[in-house]
C-alpha positions as CSV (number, residue, x, y, z in Angstrom):
1,M,135.4,160.3,154.8
2,N,136.2,162.6,151.2
3,V,133.0,164.2,150.7
4,T,134.1,167.8,149.5
5,I,131.6,170.5,150.4
6,R,131.0,173.3,148.1
7,I,128.8,176.4,148.3
8,P,126.7,175.9,145.2
9,T,125.8,172.7,146.6
10,L,126.4,173.0,150.4
11,Y,123.4,171.4,151.8
12,A,124.1,168.6,149.3
13,D,127.5,168.1,150.2
14,L,126.9,168.6,153.9
15,A,124.2,165.9,153.8
16,A,126.4,163.3,152.0
17,S,129.4,164.2,154.4
18,M,126.7,163.3,157.3
19,E,126.2,159.8,156.1
20,S,129.3,159.2,155.5
21,L,130.4,159.5,158.5
22,R,127.7,157.8,160.4
23,K,129.5,154.8,158.9
24,D,132.8,155.8,158.4
25,H,135.3,155.9,161.2
26,A,138.5,154.8,160.6
27,A,140.2,158.0,160.7
28,L,138.9,159.1,163.8
29,I,140.0,155.8,165.6
30,L,143.6,156.6,164.4
31,S,143.8,159.9,165.2
32,R,142.4,159.1,168.7
33,D,144.9,156.0,169.0
34,I,147.6,158.3,168.3
35,V,146.7,160.8,171.2
36,L,146.2,158.2,173.5
37,Q,149.9,156.5,172.9
38,A,151.1,159.7,173.6
39,L,149.5,160.1,177.1
40,E,150.5,156.7,177.8
41,E,154.2,157.8,176.6
42,G,154.1,160.8,179.2
43,S,154.6,163.7,176.5
44,A,153.6,166.9,177.6
45,L,150.6,167.6,175.4
46,Y,149.0,171.0,174.6
47,G,145.0,171.2,175.9
48,I,145.1,167.7,176.3
49,N,147.3,167.1,179.7
50,T,148.4,171.4,180.0
51,G,146.2,173.9,180.8
52,F,144.8,176.2,178.0
53,G,146.0,179.9,177.2
54,V,148.4,181.5,179.1
55,L,148.0,178.3,180.8
56,A,149.7,176.0,178.2
57,N,152.9,175.7,180.6
58,K,150.5,174.1,184.0
59,R,150.6,170.2,183.6
60,I,147.5,168.7,184.7
61,D,147.2,165.0,185.9
62,D,146.0,162.2,184.9
63,E,143.4,161.9,187.0
64,Q,142.0,165.6,186.2
65,L,142.0,165.2,182.8
66,T,138.3,164.4,182.3
67,A,137.7,167.5,184.5
68,L,140.1,169.7,182.2
69,Q,137.6,169.0,179.3
70,Q,134.4,169.5,180.8
71,N,135.7,173.0,182.7
72,L,137.1,173.7,179.4
73,L,133.8,173.9,178.1
74,L,132.0,175.5,181.1
75,S,134.7,177.9,181.5
76,H,134.5,179.1,177.7
77,A,130.6,179.2,177.6
78,C,130.0,183.2,178.8
79,G,129.0,184.1,175.3
80,V,126.4,187.4,175.3
81,G,123.9,188.9,172.9
82,D,121.1,187.3,170.6
83,P,121.3,184.0,169.5
84,V,122.7,182.6,166.3
85,P,120.2,181.9,163.8
86,P,119.0,178.5,164.3
87,E,119.7,177.5,160.5
88,I,123.2,179.0,160.6
89,T,123.6,176.8,164.4
90,R,122.8,173.8,162.1
91,L,125.7,174.5,160.1
92,M,128.0,175.0,162.4
93,L,127.0,171.8,163.5
94,Q,127.6,170.2,160.5
95,L,130.5,171.8,160.1
96,K,132.7,170.8,163.3
97,I,131.2,167.0,162.6
98,H,132.5,167.0,159.2
99,A,136.3,169.1,160.0
100,L,136.0,166.1,163.0
101,G,135.5,163.0,160.5
102,L,138.8,164.5,158.7
103,G,140.5,162.8,161.1
104,Q,143.2,165.0,162.6
105,S,141.6,166.1,165.6
106,G,142.0,162.8,167.9
107,I,138.3,163.5,169.4
108,S,137.3,160.0,171.0
109,L,134.5,158.4,169.0
110,T,132.0,158.6,172.4
111,T,132.0,162.4,171.9
112,F,132.4,162.2,168.0
113,K,128.8,160.0,167.7
114,Q,127.3,162.0,170.0
115,L,127.7,164.9,168.1
116,L,126.0,162.6,164.9
117,T,123.3,162.3,166.9
118,F,122.4,165.7,167.8
119,E,122.7,166.1,164.2
120,Q,120.6,163.1,163.0
121,M,117.4,163.8,165.6
122,G,117.8,167.5,164.9
123,L,118.7,169.4,168.0
124,T,119.7,172.3,167.6
125,P,121.5,173.9,170.5
126,W,121.1,178.1,171.5
127,V,124.3,179.7,171.0
128,P,124.6,183.0,171.9
129,S,126.3,185.2,169.0
130,R,128.5,187.3,170.8
131,G,132.1,186.8,172.5
132,S,134.1,185.2,170.0
133,V,137.4,187.3,168.7
134,G,138.1,184.7,165.8
135,A,141.3,184.0,167.3
136,S,141.4,180.4,168.9
137,G,138.5,180.1,166.0
138,D,135.3,180.4,167.8
139,L,135.9,179.5,171.3
140,A,132.5,181.2,173.1
141,P,129.8,179.9,170.5
142,L,131.4,176.6,170.2
143,A,131.0,176.4,173.6
144,H,127.8,177.0,173.7
145,M,127.0,175.0,171.3
146,C,128.7,172.0,172.6
147,L,127.4,172.2,176.0
148,P,123.9,170.2,175.3
149,L,126.4,166.7,174.6
150,I,127.2,167.0,177.7
151,G,123.7,167.8,179.4
152,R,124.3,171.2,180.0
153,G,123.5,174.8,178.1
154,E,120.4,175.1,175.9
155,V,119.1,174.3,172.9
156,W,116.2,175.6,170.4
157,N,112.6,174.0,171.0
158,E,111.4,172.4,168.3
159,A,108.9,175.7,166.8
160,E,112.8,177.6,167.0
161,T,111.0,179.9,168.7
162,D,113.0,179.9,172.2
163,K,115.0,177.8,174.2
164,L,115.0,174.8,176.6
165,D,117.2,173.2,178.7
166,A,119.5,171.0,177.4
167,T,119.1,168.3,180.2
168,D,115.3,168.3,179.8
169,A,115.9,168.3,176.1
170,L,117.8,165.0,176.5
171,Q,115.8,163.0,178.3
172,R,112.7,163.8,176.0
173,A,114.9,162.6,173.0
174,G,116.3,159.7,175.0
175,I,120.0,160.8,174.9
176,E,122.2,160.5,177.8
177,P,124.8,163.3,178.5
178,I,128.2,161.7,178.0
179,Q,131.5,162.7,180.1
180,L,134.2,164.1,177.9
181,Q,137.4,162.3,177.7
182,A,141.3,163.8,177.0
183,K,141.1,166.5,173.9
184,D,137.8,166.2,173.5
185,G,136.9,169.4,174.7
186,L,139.4,171.4,173.2
187,A,138.7,169.6,169.9
188,L,135.2,170.8,170.4
189,I,135.5,174.3,170.5
190,N,138.7,175.4,168.6
191,G,137.8,176.0,164.9
192,T,136.3,178.4,162.6
193,Q,132.8,177.0,162.7
194,L,130.7,179.8,163.4
195,M,132.8,181.8,160.9
196,A,132.6,179.6,158.1
197,A,129.1,178.8,158.8
198,Y,128.1,182.9,158.7
199,G,130.3,182.9,155.3
200,A,128.8,180.1,153.6
201,F,125.7,180.9,154.3
202,V,125.6,184.3,152.9
203,L,127.7,183.3,149.9
204,E,125.0,180.2,149.2
205,R,122.6,183.2,148.5
206,A,124.8,186.1,147.1
207,L,125.7,183.6,144.3
208,V,121.7,183.7,143.1
209,L,121.4,187.5,144.4
210,Q,123.9,188.8,142.2
211,K,121.7,186.7,138.8
212,N,118.8,188.7,140.1
213,A,120.8,191.9,140.7
214,D,121.4,191.5,137.0
215,I,117.4,190.8,135.8
216,L,116.0,193.9,137.6
217,A,119.2,195.7,136.0
218,A,117.8,195.1,132.5
219,M,114.1,195.5,133.8
220,S,115.0,199.4,134.7
221,L,117.2,199.9,131.9
222,E,114.1,198.5,129.7
223,A,111.8,201.1,131.6
224,L,113.6,203.7,131.4
225,R,114.8,203.3,127.2
226,G,118.4,203.1,127.4
227,S,120.8,201.6,125.5
228,A,122.0,197.8,125.1
229,A,125.0,199.4,123.0
230,P,127.2,199.3,126.5
231,F,126.9,195.5,126.7
232,D,128.2,194.8,123.2
233,E,130.5,191.6,123.6
234,R,133.5,193.5,122.5
235,V,133.4,196.5,124.8
236,H,134.0,193.6,127.6
237,K,136.6,191.5,125.4
238,I,139.0,194.6,125.6
239,R,138.9,194.3,129.3
240,P,137.8,191.0,129.9
241,H,137.3,190.6,133.5
242,K,135.6,187.4,134.2
243,G,132.7,189.1,136.0
244,Q,132.1,192.1,133.9
245,I,132.2,189.7,130.5
246,A,129.7,187.5,132.9
247,V,127.0,190.4,133.2
248,A,127.3,191.9,130.2
249,G,126.4,188.5,128.5
250,N,123.6,188.3,130.9
251,M,122.3,191.7,129.6
252,R,122.5,190.6,126.4
253,K,120.7,187.7,126.6
254,L,117.9,189.1,129.1
255,L,117.3,192.0,126.3
256,E,116.6,189.3,123.4
257,G,114.0,190.4,121.3
258,S,112.9,193.9,123.2
259,E,110.1,195.9,121.2
260,I,110.8,198.9,123.7
261,M,115.0,198.7,122.8
262,D,113.7,198.8,119.1
263,S,111.5,202.0,119.6
264,H,114.1,204.6,120.4
265,R,117.4,203.2,118.7
266,D,117.4,206.8,116.6
267,C,116.5,208.6,119.7
268,G,119.4,210.3,119.6
269,K,120.2,210.3,123.1
270,V,124.4,210.1,123.2
271,Q,124.5,207.6,126.6
272,D,122.9,206.6,129.6
273,S,123.6,207.2,133.6
274,Y,126.7,205.2,135.3
275,S,123.7,203.3,136.8
276,L,122.6,201.6,133.7
277,R,125.6,201.9,131.3
278,C,128.4,200.7,133.8
279,V,126.1,197.5,134.8
280,P,128.9,195.0,134.0
281,Q,131.5,197.0,135.0
282,V,129.8,197.4,138.8
283,H,128.1,193.9,138.7
284,G,131.1,192.3,137.2
285,A,133.5,193.6,139.6
286,S,131.2,192.5,143.1
287,R,131.1,189.2,140.7
288,D,134.4,188.7,141.3
289,A,135.1,189.0,145.0
290,L,132.0,187.0,145.4
291,S,133.8,184.7,143.5
292,H,136.8,184.9,145.4
293,C,135.8,184.8,148.8
294,T,133.5,181.6,147.7
295,F,136.8,180.0,147.1
296,T,137.7,180.9,150.7
297,I,135.2,180.2,152.7
298,E,135.1,176.6,150.3
299,V,138.7,175.6,151.2
300,E,137.7,176.3,155.1
301,L,134.9,174.1,154.8
302,N,137.0,171.1,153.6
303,S,139.5,172.2,156.3
304,V,140.9,171.1,159.8
305,T,140.7,173.9,162.0
306,D,141.3,173.1,165.6
307,N,144.5,172.7,167.9
308,P,146.9,170.4,168.4
309,L,146.7,168.7,165.3
310,V,147.2,164.6,164.9
311,F,148.8,163.5,162.4
312,A,149.4,159.6,161.0
313,N,153.0,159.6,161.6
314,G,152.2,159.8,165.5
315,D,153.1,163.6,165.6
316,I,151.1,166.3,167.4
317,I,151.4,169.4,166.4
318,S,149.9,172.8,168.3
319,A,149.8,175.7,165.6
320,G,147.5,177.8,164.4
321,N,145.2,176.7,161.6
322,F,142.2,177.6,164.3
323,H,143.1,181.7,163.1
324,G,140.2,183.6,161.4
325,Q,142.1,185.6,159.5
326,P,141.6,184.2,156.0
327,L,138.0,184.3,156.7
328,A,138.0,188.0,158.5
329,L,139.2,189.0,155.4
330,A,137.4,187.0,153.2
331,M,134.1,188.4,154.3
332,D,134.7,192.1,155.0
333,F,135.3,191.6,151.5
334,A,131.8,190.1,150.6
335,A,129.8,192.7,152.4
336,I,131.7,195.3,150.4
337,A,131.2,193.7,147.4
338,L,127.2,192.9,148.2
339,A,126.9,196.2,149.4
340,E,127.8,197.7,146.1
341,L,124.8,195.6,144.2
342,A,122.4,197.7,146.4
343,S,124.6,201.0,146.2
344,I,123.6,200.7,142.3
345,S,120.4,199.0,142.8
346,E,118.6,202.1,145.0
347,R,120.9,204.6,142.5
348,R,118.3,202.9,138.9
349,T,115.3,203.2,141.6
350,Y,116.1,207.0,141.9
351,L,116.3,207.7,138.0
352,L,112.5,205.2,137.9
353,L,110.9,207.5,139.6
354,G,112.7,211.1,138.5
355,G,109.8,211.2,135.3
356,H,112.3,210.3,132.4
357,D,111.4,209.5,128.6
358,G,107.3,209.4,129.3
359,L,107.1,207.9,132.6
360,P,105.1,209.8,134.7
361,R,107.2,211.5,138.4
362,L,107.0,209.1,140.9
363,L,105.5,206.5,138.9
364,M,101.8,207.7,139.5
365,K,99.8,209.6,137.0
366,D,97.7,211.2,139.8
367,T,100.8,212.4,142.3
368,G,100.0,215.3,144.7
369,I,97.4,213.6,146.5
370,N,99.1,210.4,145.9
371,S,103.0,210.3,146.8
372,G,103.8,207.3,144.8
373,F,106.8,205.7,144.8
374,M,108.7,208.0,146.6
375,I,109.1,206.7,150.3
376,P,110.4,203.2,148.7
377,Q,112.8,204.7,147.3
378,Y,113.7,206.5,151.3
379,T,114.0,202.8,152.4
380,A,116.6,202.0,149.7
381,A,118.7,204.8,150.4
382,A,118.6,204.3,154.1
383,L,119.6,200.5,153.7
384,V,122.5,201.6,151.6
385,S,123.6,203.9,154.1
386,E,123.4,201.4,156.8
387,N,125.7,198.7,155.2
388,K,128.1,201.7,154.6
389,I,128.6,201.9,158.1
390,L,128.4,198.1,158.4
391,C,131.0,196.9,156.2
392,H,133.7,199.1,157.6
393,P,136.4,195.9,158.1
394,A,136.0,194.2,161.2
395,S,139.7,192.8,159.9
396,V,141.6,195.8,160.5
397,D,140.9,195.4,164.1
398,S,142.7,193.1,166.8
399,I,142.9,193.4,170.8
400,P,145.4,190.8,172.7
401,T,143.7,188.3,174.8
402,S,144.5,185.5,177.2
403,L,146.7,187.8,179.1
404,G,148.8,188.3,175.6
405,Q,149.4,184.9,174.9
406,E,146.7,185.6,171.8
407,D,148.5,188.8,171.0
408,H,146.8,189.4,167.5
409,V,142.9,188.3,166.7
410,S,141.5,188.4,163.5
411,M,138.0,189.5,164.9
412,G,136.5,187.2,161.9
413,S,133.7,186.8,163.8
414,I,132.8,190.1,163.6
415,S,133.0,190.1,160.1
416,A,130.5,187.1,160.1
417,L,128.1,188.4,162.4
418,K,127.7,192.0,159.9
419,L,127.9,190.0,156.8
420,L,124.6,188.9,157.5
421,P,122.5,191.9,157.9
422,V,124.1,193.7,154.7
423,L,122.5,190.7,153.0
424,R,119.8,191.3,153.8
425,N,119.7,194.8,153.3
426,V,121.1,194.3,150.2
427,E,117.8,191.7,149.4
428,H,115.4,194.8,150.8
429,V,116.9,197.5,148.4
430,L,116.7,195.1,145.4
431,A,113.3,194.3,146.5
432,V,112.5,198.4,146.0
433,E,113.9,198.3,142.9
434,F,111.9,194.8,141.2
435,L,108.7,196.4,142.4
436,T,109.5,199.7,141.5
437,A,111.0,198.6,138.3
438,A,107.7,196.7,137.5
439,Q,105.5,199.5,137.7
440,A,107.6,201.6,135.0
441,L,107.9,198.9,132.4
442,D,103.8,199.2,132.6
443,F,103.7,202.3,131.2
444,R,106.1,201.0,127.9
445,A,103.1,198.8,127.0
446,P,101.7,197.6,124.4
447,L,105.5,197.9,123.8
448,K,107.0,194.3,125.2
449,P,110.7,193.9,126.9
450,G,113.3,191.4,126.3
451,L,111.7,187.7,126.9
452,G,113.9,187.7,129.9
453,V,112.7,191.0,131.3
454,Q,109.2,190.1,130.5
455,L,109.5,186.7,132.4
456,A,110.7,188.8,135.3
457,H,107.7,191.6,135.1
458,A,105.2,188.4,134.6
459,L,106.3,186.8,137.4
460,L,105.7,189.8,140.0
461,R,102.3,190.6,138.4
462,G,101.5,187.6,139.4
463,Q,101.3,188.3,142.5
464,I,100.9,192.3,142.7
465,G,99.0,194.6,140.4
466,H,99.7,197.9,139.2
467,A,99.3,200.6,141.9
468,H,97.3,203.5,140.4
469,K,97.0,205.1,144.0
470,D,98.8,205.1,147.3
471,Y,98.6,201.8,149.5
472,E,100.2,199.9,152.2
473,V,103.6,199.2,150.6
474,R,105.2,197.0,152.8
475,N,103.4,194.0,152.2
476,D,104.5,194.1,148.3
477,L,107.9,194.7,149.4
478,E,108.2,191.6,151.8
479,I,106.7,189.9,148.5
480,C,109.5,190.9,146.5
481,T,112.0,190.3,149.3
482,G,110.3,186.9,149.4
483,I,110.8,185.9,145.4
484,L,114.1,187.0,145.8
485,R,115.5,185.2,148.7
486,R,114.0,182.1,147.6
487,G,115.8,182.9,144.6
488,E,112.5,182.3,142.5
489,L,112.7,184.8,139.7
490,A,116.1,183.7,138.6
491,S,114.7,180.2,138.3
492,A,111.6,181.8,136.5
493,V,113.5,183.5,133.7
494,E,116.6,180.4,133.4
495,A,113.4,178.1,132.9
496,S,112.4,179.8,129.8
497,I,115.7,182.0,128.6
498,G,118.3,179.5,129.7
499,P,121.3,179.3,132.0
500,L,122.6,182.9,133.3
501,H,125.7,183.0,134.4
């Protein structure tokens, strides 16, 4: 099995991996044979014929090995809180299958095929989101994810609105619960799949969102009659951060052919506010951070992260590949990088409302009786402030578990869980700028902005009209958020002006 998973092609790669693993079990069978041989030889093997964590020195009799693995799942399934979103749980399941299929875990073929059956039939376990400290991987969430294999726990119903008892769900699907064998339970619950799934899910969207941020910045710049000079290629060649260069290039491309820019070339304004002038530096820094985080997550997606590990020469090594520190740091960094895109976006929205360069204050002509676009900026400000709290790094914390055996933990699961609301907050903040910048651009007619900005404006105006008086804004913000979240804005612009960086 040699499918490599990359975030830009995440779902296609996972589909290819699942298809490959349904056909080829050679590596898995080899590792399983090594585990069985070691058991025959009477070797003491952590978690296979010993207890777990602080109980690692307690030897388990051969006739109790199956009970040991089942008890492991039951005892570790103690998560609490809201469920992991089903789309992320499906990623967890697929990533667990992919990791086990790399053939260094020693899981039994029966248990592995049960995982494949769940994935193929669309049975999605119901997993409480809280309970992992990101140390031996995501023990509690993975235990809940795997309980349905043995007919315990819960799964999502078909509409993904509620949970069903796994026993009933398996009966309806015609699937028999399995009995875990030696090493199976440990291979199932050791690993970083909750952290990795959250990281991959968010970063796959962040790669599109960073393009959206550039497009919206160009819209606001045009509406505010800002200068294109700060995006001059020469400026960025002498401070050649990769992200900065990419964003400046995008801005130049989006502004090409702008009548608005031509109309104020000799206006005498010396320079713009930072939120306009420093778009390449700020957006670019976030891009570079997200690029690093993407690389880290991609390494993790293609790694073996359980314990102990089984090698082709017969060695079985107990180590620490399950520790979530690389992911914890990366996801904390990703949250900060995403939050900065929202922070500078909210500042541009604020500028758009100020009545600069001929725009009406609050972007509505008859204010007083109308509040105009005053309050959407409040929403953006609230979300930016919430992100400041969510961006406190979880990875700086640690708390001992397992009576001190696991004395340094990553808290990567906390990094993962708070990364998703940061992403959603950023999407909403950008949606506020999208709606506001489109309203502002209306007042620049008949002058046309650059083609890229024209396309962005036309896309929104195809669904939302110009606001002449106060109305219920929330519905329009939801439309804007949907356009951004689905990648429609970047796709529409790129379809006409060519790829953006």
